[in-house]
C-alpha positions as CSV (number, residue, x, y, z in Angstrom):
1,M,29.6,-81.9,-53.2
2,E,28.9,-84.0,-56.2
3,K,27.3,-86.4,-54.2
4,Y,24.6,-84.1,-52.7
5,F,21.5,-83.4,-55.0
6,S,20.0,-81.1,-52.7
7,W,21.3,-78.0,-50.4
8,I,20.7,-74.6,-49.2
9,G,23.2,-71.2,-49.7
10,V,23.3,-68.8,-46.9
11,D,25.0,-65.7,-46.9
12,E,24.9,-62.2,-45.5
13,S,25.1,-58.2,-46.7
14,G,25.3,-55.0,-44.9
15,K,27.7,-56.5,-42.0
16,G,30.7,-53.6,-43.2
17,D,28.4,-50.9,-44.2
18,Y,27.7,-48.6,-41.2
19,F,24.3,-47.2,-41.9
20,G,21.4,-49.4,-42.6
21,Y,20.2,-53.5,-41.7
22,L,22.1,-56.5,-41.6
23,I,20.3,-59.1,-44.4
24,I,20.8,-62.9,-44.3
25,A,19.1,-64.8,-46.8
26,G,19.3,-68.4,-48.0
27,V,17.9,-70.6,-51.0
28,V,17.3,-73.8,-51.5
29,I,19.1,-75.1,-54.9
30,D,19.2,-78.1,-56.3
31,K,21.1,-79.6,-59.8
32,E,18.3,-78.8,-62.2
33,K,18.8,-75.3,-61.0
34,E,21.7,-75.0,-60.4
35,N,22.2,-74.9,-64.5
36,E,19.3,-72.1,-64.6
37,L,21.3,-70.1,-62.0
38,R,24.5,-70.3,-64.6
39,K,22.4,-69.0,-67.2
40,L,21.4,-66.0,-65.2
41,N,25.8,-65.3,-64.7
42,V,24.9,-65.4,-60.9
43,R,27.6,-64.9,-59.2
44,D,29.1,-63.0,-55.4
45,S,27.0,-60.3,-55.5
46,K,30.0,-57.8,-54.6
47,K,30.9,-58.4,-58.1
48,I,27.8,-57.2,-59.7
49,S,26.0,-53.5,-60.0
50,D,23.4,-52.3,-57.7
51,E,20.7,-52.0,-60.4
52,R,21.6,-55.2,-61.4
53,I,21.8,-56.7,-58.2
54,K,17.7,-55.4,-58.1
55,K,17.0,-57.7,-61.3
56,I,18.7,-60.4,-60.8
57,S,17.5,-60.9,-57.3
58,K,14.0,-60.9,-58.1
59,T,14.7,-63.2,-60.7
60,I,16.1,-66.0,-58.4
61,K,13.6,-65.2,-56.3
62,S,11.1,-66.5,-58.6
63,L,13.1,-69.8,-59.3
64,L,14.3,-70.8,-55.7
65,P,12.6,-71.2,-51.9
66,F,14.3,-68.5,-50.4
67,N,14.2,-67.0,-46.7
68,V,15.6,-63.4,-45.4
69,V,16.3,-62.7,-41.7
70,R,16.4,-58.5,-41.7
71,I,17.8,-57.2,-38.7
72,S,17.6,-53.4,-38.8
73,P,19.7,-51.1,-37.1
74,P,18.0,-51.0,-33.6
75,K,17.7,-54.4,-33.5
76,Y,21.1,-54.4,-34.3
77,N,22.3,-52.6,-31.6
78,E,20.2,-54.0,-28.8
79,L,21.8,-57.3,-30.0
80,Y,25.3,-56.2,-29.8
81,E,25.1,-54.5,-26.6
82,K,24.2,-58.3,-25.2
83,L,26.5,-60.4,-27.2
84,K,29.4,-57.6,-28.2
85,N,30.2,-59.3,-31.1
86,I,28.9,-59.3,-34.8
87,N,29.9,-63.0,-35.6
88,R,27.7,-64.0,-33.1
89,I,24.4,-62.1,-34.7
90,L,25.5,-63.2,-37.7
91,A,25.5,-66.7,-36.6
92,W,22.0,-66.6,-35.4
93,G,20.8,-64.8,-38.5
94,H,22.9,-67.7,-40.3
95,A,20.8,-70.4,-38.2
96,R,17.7,-68.8,-38.1
97,V,17.6,-68.4,-42.3
98,V,18.7,-72.3,-42.2
99,E,16.0,-73.2,-39.8
100,N,13.3,-71.3,-41.3
101,L,14.0,-73.2,-44.9
102,L,14.0,-76.6,-42.9
103,E,10.6,-76.4,-41.4
104,K,9.3,-76.7,-45.3
105,Y,12.1,-78.2,-47.7
106,N,14.5,-81.1,-47.1
107,V,17.8,-80.6,-48.8
108,D,21.1,-83.1,-48.3
109,L,23.8,-80.1,-47.5
110,I,24.1,-76.8,-46.1
111,I,26.8,-73.9,-47.1
112,F,27.6,-71.2,-45.1
113,D,30.1,-68.8,-46.3
114,K,32.6,-68.7,-43.4
115,F,32.9,-65.3,-41.4
116,S,34.8,-66.6,-38.7
117,P,37.5,-69.2,-37.6
118,K,35.6,-69.9,-34.5
119,D,32.9,-72.2,-34.6
120,Y,30.0,-69.8,-33.9
121,I,27.6,-71.1,-36.6
122,E,28.1,-74.8,-35.4
123,R,27.2,-73.2,-31.8
124,S,24.2,-71.9,-33.4
125,I,22.5,-74.1,-35.4
126,M,19.1,-75.2,-34.5
127,K,17.0,-78.3,-34.1
128,K,16.6,-79.2,-37.9
129,G,19.7,-77.9,-38.7
130,K,21.3,-80.1,-36.6
131,N,20.1,-83.2,-38.5
132,V,21.7,-82.0,-42.0
133,D,25.4,-82.1,-43.2
134,R,27.2,-78.7,-43.1
135,V,30.0,-77.2,-44.4
136,E,31.7,-73.6,-44.1
137,I,33.9,-72.7,-47.2
138,V,36.2,-69.7,-47.5
139,R,34.6,-67.2,-49.9
140,G,31.6,-69.1,-50.2
141,E,30.2,-67.3,-53.1
142,R,32.3,-69.8,-55.3
143,D,29.3,-72.2,-54.7
144,I,26.1,-70.9,-56.8
145,G,23.6,-71.4,-54.3
146,V,25.8,-69.1,-52.0
147,A,26.3,-66.4,-54.7
148,A,22.4,-66.4,-55.4
149,A,21.8,-66.3,-51.9
150,S,24.5,-63.0,-51.5
151,I,22.7,-61.5,-54.5
152,I,19.1,-61.5,-52.5
153,A,20.7,-60.1,-49.1
154,R,22.4,-57.6,-51.5
155,G,19.1,-56.6,-53.0
156,E,17.1,-56.7,-49.7
157,F,19.9,-54.5,-47.9
158,L,19.8,-52.3,-50.9
159,S,15.5,-52.1,-50.7
160,T,15.8,-51.9,-46.6
161,L,18.3,-48.7,-47.5
162,E,16.5,-46.8,-49.7
163,K,13.4,-47.3,-46.9
164,L,15.5,-45.8,-44.4
165,E,16.4,-42.7,-46.8
166,K,12.7,-42.3,-47.6
167,K,11.5,-42.4,-43.7
168,W,14.4,-39.9,-42.8
169,N,14.4,-38.1,-45.8
170,F,18.5,-38.4,-45.7
171,H,21.1,-40.0,-48.0
172,F,22.9,-42.7,-46.2
173,P,25.7,-43.9,-48.5
174,K,27.3,-47.6,-48.4
175,G,30.1,-49.0,-46.8
176,A,32.5,-47.2,-43.6
177,G,34.6,-44.6,-44.9
178,S,35.4,-41.2,-44.9
179,I,31.9,-40.4,-46.9
180,V,30.0,-41.9,-44.8
181,D,31.4,-40.2,-41.8
182,K,30.6,-36.9,-43.3
183,Q,27.1,-37.8,-43.7
184,G,27.1,-38.8,-40.3
185,V,28.0,-35.2,-39.2
186,E,25.2,-33.9,-41.1
187,F,22.6,-36.4,-39.8
188,V,23.9,-36.3,-36.2
189,K,23.7,-32.2,-36.7
190,K,20.1,-32.2,-38.4
191,F,18.5,-35.3,-36.3
192,G,20.5,-35.6,-32.9
193,L,23.4,-38.3,-31.7
194,E,20.4,-40.8,-30.4
195,S,19.1,-41.1,-33.7
196,L,22.3,-42.6,-35.3
197,K,21.0,-45.9,-33.1
198,E,17.9,-45.8,-35.3
199,V,20.4,-45.9,-38.8
200,A,23.5,-47.1,-37.8
201,K,25.3,-50.0,-36.4
202,Y,26.6,-47.4,-33.9
203,H,29.6,-50.0,-32.5
204,F,31.5,-49.1,-35.7
205,K,34.6,-46.9,-35.5
206,N,32.7,-44.4,-37.5
207,T,30.5,-43.1,-34.5
208,E,33.6,-42.2,-32.5
209,K,34.7,-39.8,-36.0
210,I,31.3,-38.7,-36.1
211,V,31.3,-37.7,-32.4
212,K,34.7,-35.7,-32.8
213,F,33.2,-33.8,-35.5
214,I,30.5,-32.7,-34.1
């Protein structure tokens, strides 16, 4: 990848979280900006605390061109009903972010965090994206551009989750573990089962567990 001077890094957040949005983010980066990101210790968002994510995300946004696709729970559930596959939703989101950035910026390469062995992204790439070299890499956050995108995506996920909490006056835990199930039961008792589609990724197995407790 040494021959490439500028590139787009793309990553997502919220894929494994029952509550909240699915977020896909992309950044435009070049060799000069790469050094600035290294000074910030930019790395995989999973290795950074939520509070640090919020701060460093703002800094990255001030340094790099970026684009974000936010898929709300209702929209996510609607897309899942049609596509029946989360990877197809992700691929569309990745392709959309890339296309949005390429409308304004020229780059030599696009780097995706590889989330499936199948060619979902290649099938989703839009007009402008087809004209740029593309690569999918496992643990894509090893690339600093993808890592920067992962931080922005996580920052947006946390921000949208907080907005959902204010709207419903209810705490939505992250992840998809037993704590999430317990809160899901409380949510349904308070707001009804149909309301889950407004705040959660309904096809997750958590829904079955929650329904059993009602």
